N, C-alpha and C positions, 0 to 999 in steps of 0.2 A: 702699561698705560701708554697712551699716545706720546711718543718721545718728543714731538715737536710742539706740544702744548704744555705750557707751564701751568700747574694747578696749585693754588695756594688758598689758605684759609683767611688770609688777611684781606683788607679792603683796598690796600695799595701795595705797590711793589717799590721797594727802595731803589732809587736810581733809574726808574723807568716811569714814563708818563703814559697814562691811558689816552690813546688817541680817539678810540671809538668804543662805545658800549653797544653790544649786539643783542643783549637780552638774556633772559634766564635760560639755563640749560639744566637738564636733569638726567639721571641714570638710576635705574632700579634693578635689584636682583632679589629674587625669592628662591631660596633653596630649601628643600625638604631634608630633614635629618632622618636617617633610617633607623629601624628598630634596634639593630646591634649597637650603633653609636649611642642611641638613647640609653640602652641597658648599661653599657660600660660607663657612660657619663654619670648615670645614676649611682653606680657602685663607687665611682671615683668621688662623687659628692658626699657619699656616706662616710667614706674613710678619710676624706680630706684631699686636698690637692687641686690641681687645675685639670680641666677637661680638655685635653689636647684635641679630641675629635671636634668639639664645638668651636674651639679656637681656630682650627683649620677651615671649618665651614664659614665662619665669620670673615676670615681673611679672604677666602675665595669670593664671597658675596661682595665684600668691599671693593675688591679689585674689579669685578664685573661692573659694579655701579659706577666707579670712577672712570673706567674705560668707556662706558656708554656715554657718560656726560662729556668727556673729552672729545669723543668722536662727533657728538652733536655740535660742540663748539667749533670743531675744525670745519664741519660742513657749512657753518655760518661765516667762515672766514676768519675766525679768531686765532690768535697765537697764545692766548692765556685764558684761564678761568680764575676769577678772584672771588673772595667771600664764600668759599666752599663750606657747606654744612653737610655733615653725615648724620643720618638718623638710623638707629637700630631698633627693630621691633620683632616680636614673635607674633605670628598670625596662624590662623586655623583654629578649629574648635578646641583642640587640646594644646595649642601653642607649639605644634611640631614643625612649623616652618619658620625659617629665619628670613627676615627682610632687611635689606640695607638700601637706603635711598641717599643719593648724593645730589645736591643742587648748588648752583653758583651762577655767577654772571660772566658770560662770554665777552671778552674784550680784545681789542687790538692794542698792543703796547708798542712803544717805540723800541727799536733795537739799541743795544749798548754800543 
């Protein structure tokens, strides 16, 4: 993630005042899960346990979405994104694609 952009899910930052609101920023990632991952995830689901393949894909998609959102905020001149919301969905005719979207408000906050 952009190291110089603070990203939080809260509407405020303790000890910091929002100086300027720059608008809504977003980032999205859609990743396809391949046949072998689907097969092994299905087997794992039958016998129980966690599907590490899908967890890794979700983590990758989340990172991409957050990075895109932070990059958009930085282009606007923000040093933080507040009120971040992450949404997870499956898309495609058979739900074989994973989508993660991130949205928040780009702001400039005073330095400590």
